[in-house]
C-alpha positions, 0 to 999 in steps of 0.5 A, a space after each residue: 470319364 466312365 463309371 469304371 474309373 475310380 476318380 469318376 464321381 459315378 464310380 461303383 465297385 465292380 459287382 463281378 470282381 473282374 477288375 480285381 481279377 484283371 489286376 492280379 493276373 496283370 501282377 502274375 504276368 509281371 512276376 512270371 515275365 521277370 522270372 522267366 526273363 532273368 536266366 535268358 537275360 543272364 545267358 545274353 549278358 555272357 553271350 554278348 560282347 562288350 558294348 564300348 571297348 574304350 571302357 576299362 574291362 573291369 566294368 564289363 560285369 557291372 554293365 552286363 549286370 545293369 543290362 540284365 537289371 534294366 531289362 527285367 523291368 521292361 519286360 515286367 511291364 510287358 508282361 503286366 500289360 499282355 497278361 490279361 489278354 493271354 487268358 482269352 481264346 487260344 488265338 489270343 494266347 498265340 498273338 500274346 506269345 508272339 507279341 512278348 517274343 517280339 516285344 521282350 528284346 525290344 523292351 529289355 533293349 530299350 531299357 539298357 539304352 535308356 541307361 546308356 542315355 543317363 550314363 551319357 548325361 553323367 559323363 558328358 561326351 561318353 556316348 553310350 546309347 548307340 553302343 548299347 543299342 548294338 550290343 542289346 540287338 546283338 545279343 537278342 539275335 543270338 538268344 531268339 530261340 530262348 526268347 521263343 521258348 521263354 514267351 511260350 512258357 510264359 503263355 502257358 504259365 499265365 494260363 495255367 496259374 490264373 483263373 479265367 476272367 469272368 464274362 463281362 456283364 452285358 452293356 447297356 447298349 446291347 440289351 433289349 
C-alpha cells in the first residue's frame, strides 16, 4: 500500500489538493454523462423494437423505462472513470471522447442485459437476456450519431466546468 491509500499506515493528506479535485471531477463527469445520456436513451427507447414479442404489449413501456434507468447507471460510472483523463491534453480529451462514444452504448446495453438476467432468475424460463442484448445493440446502432455528438459535448462540458488538475509533485525517483 502506498501513501496515497487512506488505509495505509503511512497515509498522509494530499497537500496539493489533487485528490479532492480528482474526486470532484469524477463526480461532475458522472452527472454530466448521465444528463447527456438521458435524452439520447429516451430517443433510443422510442426507436427500439420490442425486445420480447411474447410479452404483453402493456410491458413495453416499463421495459423501455427499465432500459433507460439501468443505462444511466452504467454511463454515469463510465463518465466518472473517464472524467479525470478528459482534463489532460487535447489528445487525451479526444481519446476520452472516443472511449465514451464507444463505451456508453456498451455500458448501457450491459446494464440492460443484466436486468434481463435478473428477470430470468425471477421468472425461470423467460430467457430475456439475449433479446435485451439484440434490442440494445440495435438501438445503439440507430442512434450512433447522437452518441458521438453526446460524447463530444460531454468532453467539452467536463473541460469547461472543471478546474484543471494541479501538476503532481515530483516523485522521489525523479529528484536529483
